[in-house]
N, C-alpha and C positions, 0 to 999 in steps of 0.2 A: 504493499499500500504506499509505503514511504517513497518508493521508487517512482510510483505513478504521480505522486504529488510533486516531485522534482521534475518529472518529465513535462507536466502540464505547462508550466511557465515557459519552458523552452519551445514547445509546440506553438503556444500563443505568440511568442516573439517571432518565430519563423513565419507564421502566417501573417502577422502585421508587416513584416519586412517584405514579404512577397507582394502584398497589396500595395504598399508604398513604392516599391520599385517600379511598379507600372503606372503610378500616379504622377511621377515627376519626370521631367525631360532628362535625356541622357547627359546633357551638358551640365553647366554649373549656373544656369540662369536663375535669376531671382526676379521678383516684381512681375511686370507685364511679360517678360521673356518666358516665364514659367507657365504662362497661360496658353491655351490653345488658340489657333488662329480664328476659330469659330467665335470665340469671345470678342476678338477685335472686330470681326466682320459685323457682329450684332450691335455694336455701339453706334450711337448717333454721331454726327460730325464733331461736335464739341467734346464728346466723351472720348473720342479717339486721340485727343491731344495728350492724355496721360501716356498713351503708347508712344507717341511721337517724342515726348520728352524723354522716355526711356531710351528710344533710338538715339537721340542726341547724346545721352550719357554713354551709350554703348560705342558710338562713333568716336567720342572724345577719348575713351579708353583705348580704342583701336589705334587712333592717331598717335597716342602717347607710347604705345607698346610696339608699333611696327616702325622700325628705323627708316624704312623706305617710304614712308607715307607722312605727308604733312596734313592732308585733308582727304579722307576716304570718299567724301561726297563729290569731290571734284567741282564741276560747274553746276551740279544738280541742286535745286532748292528743295525745301521740305514739302512743297506741294507736289513736286514730281515724285519724291520719295513716298509720300502718303499714297499717291495714285498707284505706284508700283506695288506697295504693300497691300492695298485694297484688292488689286487684281490677283496677286499671288495668293493671298489668304482665302479669297473666294474659291479658288481652284484647289487649294491645299488646306481645307478647314481642319483637318485632323492633325496637322503638324503644330508644333509649339511655335509661338511667335518669335522666340529667340532663334529658332532654326530658319524662320523666314528672313530674319535680319541677316543671318549669316549668308543665306542665298543671295540677298541683296548685295552684301559686300563682295561676294564672288563676281557679281555682275558689274559693280562699280570699280573694282580694283584696277582693271586696265586703264581707266580714265582718271584715276585719282590724281591729286596734286602731289607730286613727289617731293621728298625732302631734298633741299639743296645739298650737294656734296660738301662735307665738312661741317654742316649744321645739324648733323644727325645726333639725336639724343637717344641713348640707350638706357632704359630703366631696368635695373636688375631687381627681380623679385626675391624676397627672403625665402629661403628654403623651408 
């Protein structure tokens, strides 16, 4: 009986872990990036601004961490970016919003504003 009482918490932990592992994106997104595209698509115009603000933060971090990039958005404004995300998320509603933003970065990367040679800043992350 004692053995079964010890086994029960372990089984509950494993069951919770299995459920949670399917509930969060495979990346390390937080905030709007951890929500499904369908949530973004359902929002009204003004409510989508929370997502766009999250994208701006994501882009800022990307710009800071990629030594070859000064501005990942290049000459695209946030109206263009919002339209791109609207289209992408409508056709990929089951994906996480953070994955949509990474797909957007893949599209923007060739046209990004590159860092000037010699002005590259490399930020090292603590291990």
